[in-house]
C-alpha positions as CSV (number, residue, x, y, z in Angstrom):
1,M,104.5,105.9,40.5
2,I,107.0,103.5,38.9
3,F,106.9,99.8,39.6
4,K,109.8,97.4,39.1
5,I,110.2,93.7,39.7
6,F,113.5,92.1,40.8
7,Q,114.5,88.8,42.4
8,A,114.5,88.5,46.2
9,S,118.2,87.7,46.1
10,E,118.9,91.1,44.6
11,V,117.9,92.8,47.9
12,E,121.4,92.2,49.3
13,T,122.9,94.0,46.3
14,L,120.5,96.9,47.0
15,F,121.8,96.9,50.6
16,E,125.4,97.0,49.5
17,L,124.7,99.9,47.0
18,L,123.2,101.9,49.9
19,S,125.8,101.0,52.4
20,V,128.0,103.9,51.4
21,N,125.8,105.7,53.9
22,R,124.9,104.7,57.5
23,I,122.1,102.1,57.3
24,V,119.6,101.7,60.1
25,G,117.3,98.7,60.1
26,P,115.6,96.0,62.1
27,V,118.0,93.7,64.1
28,E,117.5,91.0,66.7
29,K,117.7,92.3,70.3
30,G,117.3,89.1,72.4
31,R,114.3,87.1,73.5
32,H,111.0,88.0,75.2
33,V,110.0,86.2,78.4
34,N,107.5,84.2,76.2
35,G,110.3,83.1,74.0
36,S,109.5,85.3,71.0
37,T,112.3,87.2,69.3
38,L,112.7,90.9,70.1
39,Y,113.6,93.4,67.3
40,D,114.6,97.0,67.3
41,F,116.1,99.5,64.9
42,D,119.9,99.9,65.0
43,V,122.9,100.6,62.8
44,V,123.4,97.6,60.4
45,Y,126.9,96.9,59.0
46,D,126.3,93.5,57.5
47,F,123.3,92.4,55.5
48,K,123.0,89.1,57.4
49,D,122.1,91.1,60.5
50,L,119.2,92.8,58.8
51,K,115.9,91.0,59.7
52,L,113.4,92.0,57.1
53,D,110.9,89.4,58.3
54,Y,110.5,91.0,61.7
55,G,107.1,91.5,63.2
56,Q,107.4,94.7,65.1
57,T,110.3,96.6,66.7
58,I,110.3,97.7,70.3
59,H,110.8,101.4,69.3
60,S,110.1,103.2,66.1
61,A,112.4,105.0,63.7
62,K,111.2,108.3,65.3
63,N,114.1,108.0,67.7
64,Y,116.5,109.0,64.9
65,F,114.4,111.9,63.7
66,L,113.2,113.1,67.1
67,P,115.7,111.9,69.7
68,Y,114.7,111.5,73.3
69,R,117.3,114.1,74.4
70,E,118.8,116.7,72.1
71,N,121.0,119.8,72.5
72,L,119.2,122.8,70.8
73,C,122.2,125.1,71.3
74,T,125.2,125.7,73.5
75,F,126.7,128.9,74.8
76,T,130.3,129.7,75.7
77,F,131.6,132.8,77.3
78,E,134.4,134.1,75.1
79,N,136.0,137.5,74.8
80,N,133.7,138.9,77.5
81,D,130.6,137.9,75.6
82,W,128.3,134.9,75.1
83,Q,128.8,133.0,71.9
84,K,125.8,130.9,70.7
85,H,126.4,127.6,68.7
86,V,123.7,125.6,67.0
87,D,124.0,122.2,65.3
88,F,121.0,120.7,63.6
89,G,122.7,117.3,63.6
90,A,121.9,116.6,60.0
91,Y,125.5,116.4,58.7
92,Q,125.3,112.6,58.3
93,A,122.9,111.0,55.8
94,H,121.0,107.9,57.0
95,V,119.4,105.1,55.1
96,F,116.4,103.5,56.8
97,F,116.1,100.0,55.4
98,G,112.9,97.9,56.1
99,L,110.4,100.4,57.6
100,H,106.9,99.0,57.8
101,P,104.0,101.1,56.4
102,C,102.8,102.1,59.9
103,D,106.2,103.6,60.8
104,I,106.4,105.5,57.5
105,N,102.9,106.8,58.0
106,A,103.9,107.9,61.5
107,L,106.7,110.0,60.1
108,N,104.3,111.5,57.6
109,K,102.0,112.5,60.5
110,L,105.0,114.0,62.4
111,D,105.9,116.0,59.2
112,K,102.5,117.8,59.4
113,V,103.3,119.1,62.8
114,L,107.0,119.5,62.8
115,M,107.5,120.6,59.2
116,G,104.2,122.5,58.8
117,D,103.8,126.3,58.3
118,L,102.8,127.1,61.9
119,Y,105.8,126.0,64.1
120,P,108.4,124.2,61.9
121,N,111.1,122.4,63.8
122,P,114.4,123.0,62.0
123,F,116.2,120.2,63.9
124,Y,113.6,117.6,62.9
125,G,113.3,119.0,59.3
126,A,117.1,118.9,58.8
127,K,117.3,115.2,59.7
128,R,114.1,114.3,57.8
129,S,115.3,115.8,54.6
130,N,118.6,114.0,54.7
131,M,117.2,110.5,54.9
132,F,116.7,107.7,52.3
133,I,113.8,105.4,53.3
134,V,113.3,101.9,52.0
135,G,110.0,100.5,53.1
136,H,109.2,96.8,53.4
137,S,105.9,94.9,53.4
138,C,104.9,93.1,56.6
139,L,102.4,90.7,58.1
140,P,100.3,91.8,61.1
141,T,101.2,90.8,64.7
142,P,98.5,89.9,67.2
143,S,98.6,93.5,68.6
144,C,98.6,95.3,65.2
145,F,95.4,97.2,64.3
146,C,97.0,99.4,61.6
147,H,94.4,98.3,59.1
148,S,91.7,99.9,61.3
149,M,93.7,103.2,61.3
150,G,94.3,103.2,57.6
151,A,98.0,102.8,58.1
152,D,98.6,99.3,56.8
153,S,99.6,100.7,53.4
154,V,101.5,103.9,52.5
155,L,101.4,106.2,49.5
156,G,104.4,108.5,50.2
157,G,107.1,109.4,52.6
158,F,109.6,106.9,51.2
159,D,112.0,106.6,48.4
160,L,111.5,102.9,47.7
161,F,108.9,100.5,49.0
162,L,109.5,96.7,48.6
163,T,106.6,94.2,48.6
164,R,107.7,90.5,48.9
165,M,105.8,88.4,46.4
166,E,106.9,84.8,46.6
167,D,110.5,84.8,45.2
168,E,110.4,88.4,43.9
169,Y,110.0,91.9,45.1
170,M,107.7,94.6,43.6
171,A,109.5,97.9,44.1
172,E,107.5,101.1,44.2
173,V,109.7,104.0,43.2
174,R,109.0,107.5,44.7
175,S,112.2,109.4,44.1
176,A,114.8,110.0,41.4
177,R,117.5,108.7,43.8
178,A,115.7,105.4,44.2
179,Y,115.2,105.2,40.4
180,H,118.9,105.6,39.7
181,I,119.9,103.0,42.3
182,L,117.5,100.5,40.8
183,E,119.2,101.0,37.5
184,R,122.1,99.1,38.9
185,L,120.0,96.1,39.7
186,E,118.6,93.5,37.4
187,T,115.0,94.6,37.2
188,R,112.1,94.2,34.8
189,E,108.8,96.0,34.2
190,A,105.8,94.8,36.2
191,T,103.3,92.8,34.2
192,H,99.6,92.3,34.5
193,E,100.3,89.0,36.3
194,D,102.5,90.9,38.8
195,H,99.7,93.3,39.5
196,L,97.3,90.3,40.2
197,L,99.9,88.7,42.5
198,F,100.3,92.1,44.3
199,R,96.6,92.3,44.9
200,K,96.5,88.7,46.1
201,T,99.3,89.4,48.5
202,A,97.6,92.5,49.9
203,S,94.3,90.6,50.3
204,E,96.0,87.8,52.2
205,K,97.7,90.3,54.5
206,R,94.3,91.9,55.3
207,S,92.8,88.5,56.2
208,L,95.4,88.0,58.9
209,F,94.5,90.9,61.1
210,T,93.0,89.7,64.4
211,C,93.0,93.0,66.3
212,E,90.8,95.9,65.2
213,V,89.4,99.3,66.4
214,D,86.0,100.6,65.4
215,T,86.8,104.2,64.3
216,S,83.4,105.1,62.8
217,D,82.1,108.4,64.3
218,L,84.9,108.1,66.9
219,T,85.5,111.8,67.3
220,K,81.8,112.4,67.9
221,I,81.6,109.5,70.4
222,L,84.6,110.9,72.3
223,D,82.9,114.3,72.6
224,M,79.8,112.6,73.9
225,E,81.7,110.4,76.4
226,F,84.1,113.1,77.7
227,E,82.7,112.7,81.3
228,S,82.3,108.9,81.0
229,E,83.3,106.8,84.1
230,V,85.4,104.5,82.0
231,W,88.2,107.1,82.0
232,K,88.5,106.8,85.8
233,E,88.5,103.0,85.5
234,W,91.4,103.1,83.1
235,G,93.1,105.9,85.0
236,D,93.1,103.8,88.1
237,R,95.1,101.2,86.3
238,C,97.5,103.6,84.7
239,L,100.9,103.8,86.4
240,S,101.7,107.3,84.9
241,C,105.1,106.0,83.8
242,G,105.1,107.3,80.3
243,T,106.2,104.1,78.7
244,C,103.5,104.3,76.0
245,A,104.9,107.7,74.8
246,N,108.4,106.3,74.9
247,V,107.6,103.6,72.3
248,C,104.9,105.5,70.4
249,P,106.0,106.5,66.8
250,T,103.9,109.7,66.8
251,C,104.3,111.3,70.3
252,Y,106.2,114.5,70.1
253,C,105.5,116.5,73.3
254,Y,108.7,117.8,74.9
255,G,110.1,120.1,77.5
256,V,113.1,122.5,77.3
257,E,115.7,123.0,80.1
258,Q,118.5,125.5,80.3
259,E,121.7,124.3,82.1
260,V,124.4,126.8,83.2
261,N,127.9,125.8,84.6
262,M,128.6,127.0,88.1
263,D,131.5,129.2,86.7
264,F,129.2,130.7,84.0
265,S,131.6,129.7,81.3
266,H,129.3,127.3,79.5
267,A,125.6,126.8,79.1
268,R,123.2,124.8,76.9
269,K,119.6,124.5,76.1
270,V,118.3,120.9,76.0
271,K,115.1,119.5,74.6
272,Q,113.8,116.3,76.1
273,L,110.7,114.3,75.0
274,Y,108.0,114.1,77.5
275,S,104.7,112.3,78.1
276,C,101.3,113.7,78.9
277,N,100.8,110.7,81.3
278,L,103.6,111.9,83.6
279,V,102.3,113.5,86.8
280,D,103.9,116.9,86.3
281,F,103.0,117.3,82.6
282,A,100.4,120.0,83.2
283,E,102.1,121.5,86.3
284,V,102.9,125.3,86.0
285,A,104.9,127.8,87.9
286,G,103.6,128.1,91.4
287,G,102.9,124.4,91.7
288,H,99.3,124.2,90.3
289,N,98.6,121.1,88.3
290,F,95.8,121.3,85.8
291,R,95.7,117.5,85.4
292,P,96.6,116.0,88.8
293,E,94.6,112.7,88.3
294,S,96.0,109.9,86.2
295,S,92.6,109.4,84.6
296,T,92.5,113.0,83.3
297,R,96.0,112.6,81.8
298,L,95.2,109.3,80.2
299,K,92.0,110.7,78.8
300,Y,93.7,113.7,77.2
301,R,96.3,111.4,75.6
302,Y,93.5,109.6,73.8
303,Y,91.7,112.8,72.9
304,H,94.9,114.2,71.4
305,K,95.4,111.1,69.3
306,H,91.9,110.5,68.2
307,R,90.1,113.8,68.5
308,G,92.3,116.9,68.5
309,F,94.6,115.7,65.7
310,V,91.6,114.6,63.6
311,E,90.2,118.1,64.0
312,A,93.4,119.7,62.9
313,Y,94.5,117.3,60.1
314,E,91.5,115.2,59.4
315,E,93.2,112.0,60.4
316,S,94.1,110.2,63.6
317,L,97.6,110.6,65.1
318,C,97.6,106.8,66.0
319,V,98.9,104.4,63.3
320,G,97.8,101.2,65.1
321,C,101.3,99.7,65.5
322,G,100.3,98.3,68.9
323,R,103.6,99.2,70.6
324,C,102.0,101.0,73.5
325,G,99.8,98.1,74.5
326,E,102.8,95.7,74.2
327,A,105.0,97.9,76.4
328,C,102.3,99.0,78.9
329,L,103.0,97.6,82.4
330,A,99.3,97.8,83.3
331,D,98.2,96.0,80.1
332,I,96.2,99.0,78.8
333,T,95.6,98.8,75.0
334,V,94.1,101.2,72.6
335,P,91.5,98.7,71.2
336,E,90.2,97.9,74.7
337,V,90.0,101.6,75.8
338,I,88.2,102.6,72.6
339,A,85.8,99.7,72.9
340,S,85.0,100.6,76.5
341,V,84.3,104.2,75.5
342,R,82.0,103.0,72.8
343,G,80.4,100.6,75.3
344,S,81.3,97.6,73.1
345,E,83.7,95.7,75.3
346,K,84.2,92.1,74.3
């Protein structure tokens, strides 16, 4: 990996160099009821609208790679025959400017599922391969537990990662494209003193985490506590609304519907993201529901994140961003649920 140092004021020049493409980054989206600023990812046309000091966005960058609703293909009846049209939607390059480590790690986890050898998703893969990602260092919010999930730092999945160190940035370069762009900035090689300052900055960040999850032997404990009464307690609180999956950066479950015009001249196949907490998630033809209770659906959501994915990929699907707990209308948070399963409620 190549490390470069440049003045913090040069980040605007970097933005302008990348603005030949569509840039998506964190912007202000109003105020929370408690007075705090709300941020979310959106298209950014002016550098002054880019808020690199944001805490956490409402949604993740996943929405641009794995949109909530997407046309898989359309059909038109022409010349006495059906014609199929497929558009992967990857014709426009995107630059993602300012992604935190947890969100980059989330995309890396999605890659393992949606770009793996078993069932690769060409729609996701086409978008993912046509992106330039600029990561940015962050400070933990009260609901962040990414350090517990090993997602507070990132080794790959980006082109350029920027760590703010006083009045300068340390840039980690992971692609040839990023290297050639940095050639147009005033940069210098990182010195030993820069390395020491980087370690100090990382240590200060770790000391600011106030939320944590004990993941030691978690998969074994989940197996042991599969029939625990705590699942019913949390299930009774769950509203089965699916909000957690909507804001989660790693949820990827979906359903497919086929829509046909009444005159049979046009049809389309549509993919829509779904949530395992919704009441009909496990309902099959004939009306039987394999998971009719909210407690069962909530439990399987946690087992997928912290048990099933670990078995398949040797890492948790959760990155500890804390969005689900912030958005949950019933105030259900991952740290509290895991602590109760372990029998270590505070």
